C-alpha positions in Angstrom: 77.5 -17.0 -47.5 75.7 -16.2 -44.3 76.1 -12.5 -44.9 74.7 -12.8 -48.4 71.6 -14.7 -47.1 71.1 -12.1 -44.4 71.4 -9.2 -46.9 69.0 -11.0 -49.4 66.5 -11.7 -46.5 66.7 -8.1 -45.4 66.1 -6.8 -48.9 63.1 -9.1 -49.4 61.6 -8.0 -46.0 62.2 -4.3 -46.9 60.6 -4.9 -50.3 57.5 -6.5 -48.7 57.2 -3.6 -46.3 57.3 -1.1 -49.1 54.9 -3.1 -51.1 52.4 -3.2 -48.2 52.9 0.5 -47.6 52.2 1.3 -51.2 48.9 -0.6 -51.2 47.2 1.9 -48.9 45.6 2.2 -45.4 43.6 -1.0 -45.6 46.8 -3.0 -45.3 48.1 -0.7 -42.6 45.2 -1.2 -40.2 43.7 2.2 -41.3 40.3 1.1 -42.6 40.1 -1.9 -40.3 41.4 0.4 -37.5 38.6 2.9 -38.1 36.0 0.1 -38.1 37.3 -1.2 -34.8 37.2 2.4 -33.4 33.7 2.8 -34.6 32.7 -0.5 -33.0 34.2 0.8 -29.7 32.2 4.0 -29.9 29.0 2.0 -30.7 29.6 -0.3 -27.7 30.1 2.7 -25.4 26.8 4.2 -26.7 25.1 0.9 -26.0 26.5 0.9 -22.5 25.3 4.5 -21.9 21.9 3.7 -23.3 21.5 0.6 -21.2 22.6 2.6 -18.1 19.9 5.2 -19.0 17.3 2.5 -19.5 18.2 0.9 -16.1 18.0 4.3 -14.5 14.6 5.0 -16.1 13.3 1.6 -15.0 14.5 2.2 -11.5 12.8 5.6 -11.5 9.5 4.1 -12.7 9.7 1.4 -10.0 10.4 4.1 -7.4 7.4 6.1 -8.7 5.1 3.1 -8.6 6.3 2.3 -5.0 5.7 6.0 -4.0 2.2 5.8 -5.5 1.5 2.6 -3.7 2.7 4.0 -0.4 0.8 7.2 -1.0 -2.4 5.3 -1.7 -1.8 3.2 1.4 -1.2 6.2 3.6 -4.4 7.9 2.3 -6.6 4.9 2.6 -6.1 3.4 6.0 -6.5 -0.3 6.3 -5.4 -2.9 8.8 -2.1 -4.7 8.5 -4.0 -8.0 8.2 -5.8 -6.6 5.2 -2.6 -5.3 3.7 -0.8 -8.6 4.1 -3.6 -10.9 3.0 -5.9 -9.0 0.6 -4.4 -5.9 -0.9 -2.2 -7.6 -3.4 -5.2 -9.1 -5.2 -8.0 -6.7 -4.3 -6.0 -3.4 -4.1 -5.3 -1.2 -1.1 -8.8 0.3 -1.3 -10.6 -2.9 -2.2 -11.3 -1.6 -5.8 -9.6 -4.5 -7.5 -7.3 -2.0 -9.2 -4.0 -0.4 -8.4 -2.5 2.5 -10.3 -5.2 2.1 -12.9 -4.4 -1.5 -13.6 -6.8 -4.3 -13.0 -5.7 -6.8 -10.3 -6.7 -10.5 -10.2 -9.2 -10.1 -7.4 -12.6 -8.5 -7.9 -13.7 -5.2 -6.4 -15.0 -5.5 -2.9 -16.3 -2.0 -2.6 -20.1 -1.6 -2.0 -20.6 -5.2 -0.6 -22.4 -5.6 2.7 -20.7 -6.9 5.8 -23.0 -10.0 5.8 -22.3 -10.8 2.1 -18.5 -10.4 2.6 -18.6 -12.6 5.7 -20.6 -15.3 3.9 -18.2 -15.3 0.9 -15.2 -15.5 3.2 -16.7 -18.5 5.1 -17.6 -20.2 1.8 -14.0 -19.7 0.5 -12.6 -21.1 3.7 -14.9 -24.1 3.7 -14.3 -24.8 0.0 -17.9 -24.2 -1.1 -16.5 -21.5 -3.4 -13.5 -22.7 -5.3 -10.4 -20.5 -5.1 -7.2 -22.0 -3.9 -5.6 -18.7 -3.1 -8.5 -17.5 -1.0 -8.8 -20.9 0.8 -5.0 -20.9 1.5 -5.2 -17.4 2.9 -8.3 -18.0 5.1 -7.8 -21.6 6.2 -6.1 -20.7 9.5 -8.3 -17.7 10.4 -10.9 -17.8 13.1 -14.5 -16.8 12.6 -13.8 -13.7 14.6 -11.0 -12.7 12.2 -13.3 -13.3 9.2 -15.9 -11.0 10.8 -13.3 -8.4 11.4 -12.3 -8.6 7.7 -15.9 -8.4 6.6 -16.5 -5.4 8.8 -13.4 -3.5 7.6 -14.1 -4.2 3.9 -17.7 -3.2 4.2 -16.6 0.3 5.2 -14.3 0.8 2.2 -17.0 2.6 0.2 -17.6 5.2 2.9 -13.8 5.7 3.2 -13.3 6.1 -0.5 -16.2 8.5 -0.8 -14.8 10.6 2.0 -11.4 10.7 0.3 -12.9 11.7 -3.0 -14.7 14.6 -1.3 -11.4 16.0 -0.1 
């Protein structure tokens, strides 16, 4: 009896195998297999595209950094100005960087006296700007005068650069 059950089971399994084979590639992983392979190819293309995008973004950042360094090298300013002022007013005090408007206004063309008065007013809180007050609060009057003197000379420096 065991042999008969084994033979019948084998015949049934073989019959199912032949039935599935006769139904075509969809039942043999053919169509589904192609879809899966297509998905793998698409995923690889997406990875390649994202790698290219990252590389392009890195190149743009590098170019922006080179431009910034180039501008800094051409337009000489003190380290104090670079660290406290240039991020808002630009390396050259124009209020722009790489053609984009920064949050600080242009300082070019203002007199030394006007700049000094504004710096003192920001420090004292007579002009309201928390960023300026925070940057200036620990500076001495002599340091404020040095900033005013340096910034007042930006127009002359910029004009000299534009002539070259």
